[in-house]
ROSE-4610 file (N, C-alpha, C; in Angstrom, 1 decimal, always signed):
// ROSE-4610
residu = [M/M/M/S/S/S/D/D/D/D/D/D/F/F/F/R/R/R/T/T/T/S/S/S/G/G/G/N/N/N/G/G/G/F/F/F/T/T/T/S/S/S/G/G/G/A/A/A/T/T/T/C/C/C/T/T/T/D/D/D/T/T/T/N/N/N/L/L/L/Y/Y/Y/K/K/K/C/C/C/T/T/T/D/D/D/N/N/N/K/K/K/V/V/V/E/E/E/Y/Y/Y/I/I/I/E/E/E/H/H/H/I/I/I/A/A/A/A/A/A/G/G/G/T/T/T/P/P/P/F/F/F/P/P/P/N/N/N/F/F/F/P/P/P/G/G/G/G/G/G/N/N/N/G/G/G/K/K/K/G/G/G/N/N/N/A/A/A/V/V/V/W/W/W/F/F/F/P/P/P/V/V/V/T/T/T/L/L/L/A/A/A/T/T/T/D/D/D/G/G/G/D/D/D/R/R/R/T/T/T/N/N/N/F/F/F/D/D/D/A/A/A/V/V/V/K/K/K/V/V/V]
num = [1/1/1/2/2/2/3/3/3/4/4/4/5/5/5/6/6/6/7/7/7/8/8/8/9/9/9/10/10/10/11/11/11/12/12/12/13/13/13/14/14/14/15/15/15/16/16/16/17/17/17/18/18/18/19/19/19/20/20/20/21/21/21/22/22/22/23/23/23/24/24/24/25/25/25/26/26/26/27/27/27/28/28/28/29/29/29/30/30/30/31/31/31/32/32/32/33/33/33/34/34/34/35/35/35/36/36/36/37/37/37/38/38/38/39/39/39/40/40/40/41/41/41/42/42/42/43/43/43/44/44/44/45/45/45/46/46/46/47/47/47/48/48/48/49/49/49/50/50/50/51/51/51/52/52/52/53/53/53/54/54/54/55/55/55/56/56/56/57/57/57/58/58/58/59/59/59/60/60/60/61/61/61/62/62/62/63/63/63/64/64/64/65/65/65/66/66/66/67/67/67/68/68/68/69/69/69/70/70/70/71/71/71/72/72/72/73/73/73/74/74/74/75/75/75/76/76/76]
x = [+122.7/+121.6/+121.9/+121.1/+121.3/+121.0/+121.8/+121.5/+120.3/+119.7/+118.6/+117.3/+117.3/+116.2/+114.9/+113.9/+112.7/+112.1/+111.6/+110.9/+109.6/+109.2/+107.9/+107.4/+106.2/+105.7/+104.8/+105.0/+104.1/+104.4/+104.4/+104.7/+103.3/+103.6/+102.4/+102.8/+101.8/+102.0/+101.8/+102.4/+102.1/+100.7/+100.2/+98.7/+97.9/+98.4/+97.7/+97.8/+96.7/+96.8/+97.6/+98.5/+99.3/+98.4/+98.5/+97.7/+98.6/+99.9/+100.7/+101.9/+102.0/+103.1/+104.4/+105.4/+106.6/+107.6/+108.9/+109.8/+109.5/+109.5/+109.3/+110.4/+110.6/+111.8/+111.2/+111.9/+111.7/+113.1/+113.1/+114.3/+114.0/+115.0/+115.0/+116.1/+116.7/+117.8/+119.1/+119.1/+120.3/+120.4/+119.3/+119.3/+118.0/+118.3/+117.3/+116.8/+115.5/+115.0/+114.4/+114.5/+113.9/+113.1/+111.8/+111.0/+110.1/+109.9/+108.9/+107.5/+106.5/+105.3/+104.3/+103.4/+102.3/+101.1/+100.5/+99.2/+98.2/+97.3/+96.3/+96.8/+98.1/+98.5/+98.9/+98.8/+99.0/+100.5/+100.9/+102.3/+102.7/+103.8/+104.2/+104.7/+104.8/+105.5/+107.0/+107.6/+109.1/+109.8/+110.6/+111.3/+112.3/+112.9/+113.9/+113.4/+114.3/+114.0/+113.1/+112.0/+111.1/+110.1/+110.0/+109.1/+107.7/+107.5/+106.2/+106.1/+107.1/+107.0/+106.4/+105.7/+105.1/+106.2/+106.0/+106.9/+106.2/+106.9/+106.4/+107.2/+106.5/+107.2/+107.0/+108.2/+108.2/+108.6/+107.9/+108.2/+109.7/+110.3/+111.7/+111.4/+111.8/+111.6/+112.8/+112.8/+113.9/+114.1/+113.0/+113.1/+113.7/+113.4/+113.9/+115.2/+115.4/+116.6/+117.7/+117.3/+118.2/+118.3/+119.1/+119.2/+120.4/+120.5/+121.5/+121.4/+122.6/+122.7/+123.2/+123.5/+124.0/+123.5/+123.7/+123.4/+124.2/+124.3/+125.1/+124.2/+124.7/+123.9/+123.7/+124.6/+124.4/+124.8/+124.1/+124.5/+125.1/+126.3/+126.9/+127.1]
y = [+102.3/+101.7/+100.5/+99.5/+98.5/+98.7/+98.1/+98.3/+97.5/+96.7/+96.0/+96.7/+98.0/+98.8/+98.4/+98.1/+97.7/+98.9/+98.7/+99.7/+99.3/+98.1/+97.4/+96.6/+96.2/+95.3/+96.1/+95.9/+96.5/+97.8/+98.7/+100.2/+100.9/+102.1/+103.1/+104.4/+104.9/+106.0/+107.3/+108.5/+109.7/+110.0/+110.4/+110.7/+109.6/+108.4/+107.2/+107.3/+107.0/+107.0/+105.9/+106.3/+105.3/+104.5/+103.1/+102.3/+101.8/+101.9/+101.3/+102.3/+102.8/+103.7/+102.8/+103.4/+102.6/+103.6/+103.2/+103.8/+103.3/+104.3/+104.1/+104.7/+104.1/+104.6/+104.9/+105.8/+106.0/+106.4/+106.3/+106.7/+107.2/+108.0/+108.3/+107.8/+106.7/+106.0/+106.7/+107.8/+108.6/+108.9/+109.2/+109.5/+108.6/+108.0/+107.3/+108.1/+108.2/+108.8/+107.9/+108.1/+107.2/+108.2/+108.0/+108.9/+108.0/+108.5/+108.0/+108.5/+107.6/+108.0/+107.5/+108.2/+107.7/+107.3/+106.3/+105.9/+106.9/+107.0/+108.0/+109.2/+109.3/+110.5/+110.1/+111.0/+110.6/+110.4/+109.6/+109.5/+110.7/+111.3/+112.6/+112.5/+113.6/+113.6/+113.3/+113.0/+112.8/+113.9/+113.7/+114.8/+115.6/+114.9/+115.6/+116.6/+117.3/+118.2/+119.4/+119.6/+120.6/+120.1/+118.8/+118.2/+118.1/+118.2/+118.0/+116.8/+116.0/+114.8/+113.6/+112.7/+111.5/+110.6/+109.7/+108.7/+107.5/+106.3/+105.1/+104.8/+104.8/+104.4/+103.0/+102.4/+101.0/+101.0/+100.1/+99.9/+99.4/+99.9/+99.4/+98.2/+97.1/+95.8/+94.9/+94.0/+93.2/+92.3/+91.8/+91.0/+91.6/+93.0/+93.6/+94.3/+94.9/+95.6/+95.0/+93.8/+93.2/+93.9/+93.5/+94.1/+95.2/+96.0/+97.0/+97.9/+98.4/+99.3/+100.7/+100.8/+102.1/+102.1/+103.3/+103.4/+104.5/+104.5/+105.6/+106.8/+108.0/+109.2/+109.6/+109.4/+109.7/+108.5/+108.2/+107.0/+107.7/+107.3/+107.8/+106.7]
z = [+101.1/+100.8/+99.9/+99.7/+98.9/+97.5/+96.6/+95.1/+94.7/+95.5/+95.3/+95.6/+95.6/+95.9/+95.1/+95.7/+94.8/+94.2/+92.9/+92.2/+91.7/+92.1/+91.8/+92.9/+93.0/+94.1/+95.1/+96.3/+97.3/+97.7/+96.6/+96.9/+97.0/+97.5/+97.7/+97.0/+96.2/+95.4/+96.2/+95.8/+96.5/+96.5/+97.6/+97.8/+98.5/+98.3/+98.9/+100.4/+101.2/+102.7/+103.2/+104.1/+104.7/+105.8/+105.8/+106.7/+107.9/+107.8/+108.8/+109.1/+110.3/+110.7/+110.5/+109.7/+109.5/+108.9/+108.7/+107.8/+106.4/+105.5/+104.0/+103.3/+102.0/+101.3/+99.7/+99.1/+97.7/+97.0/+95.7/+95.0/+93.6/+93.1/+91.7/+91.0/+91.6/+91.1/+91.2/+91.8/+92.2/+93.7/+94.3/+95.8/+96.3/+97.5/+98.1/+99.4/+99.6/+100.8/+101.6/+102.9/+104.0/+104.9/+105.1/+105.9/+106.8/+108.0/+108.9/+108.5/+108.2/+107.8/+108.7/+109.3/+110.3/+109.5/+110.0/+109.5/+109.5/+108.5/+108.4/+107.6/+107.3/+106.6/+105.1/+104.2/+102.7/+102.5/+101.7/+101.3/+100.6/+100.8/+100.2/+98.8/+98.1/+96.8/+96.9/+95.9/+95.9/+96.6/+97.7/+98.4/+97.6/+96.6/+95.8/+94.8/+94.2/+93.1/+93.7/+93.0/+93.4/+94.4/+94.7/+95.7/+95.1/+93.8/+93.2/+92.4/+92.3/+91.5/+92.3/+91.7/+92.3/+92.7/+93.8/+94.2/+94.5/+94.5/+94.9/+96.2/+97.3/+98.7/+98.9/+99.5/+99.8/+101.4/+102.1/+103.6/+103.7/+104.7/+105.1/+106.0/+105.5/+106.4/+106.6/+107.5/+107.7/+106.5/+105.9/+104.7/+103.6/+103.3/+102.1/+102.3/+103.6/+103.9/+104.9/+105.3/+106.3/+107.7/+108.4/+109.9/+109.9/+108.9/+108.8/+110.0/+110.3/+111.5/+110.9/+109.7/+109.1/+107.6/+107.1/+105.6/+105.0/+103.7/+103.0/+102.9/+103.3/+103.2/+101.7/+100.9/+99.4/+98.6/+97.6/+96.7/+95.5/+95.1/+93.9/+92.8]
């Protein structure tokens, strides 16, 4: 994943209702998660740890992520 991962801007917090089916990503600056989230469903809590933490989800887009065809499974 890119080191330019956004942590502010047009993000959606855990519990907010998704309005656009898309791939979304979140991070704790150690691990980055990408998840397919359907419109009408709430954005989930942060998937890492105990799964109870809040997250800010950002859409995966061509403008922010380029036209990558692969990604690193784990960021170190």
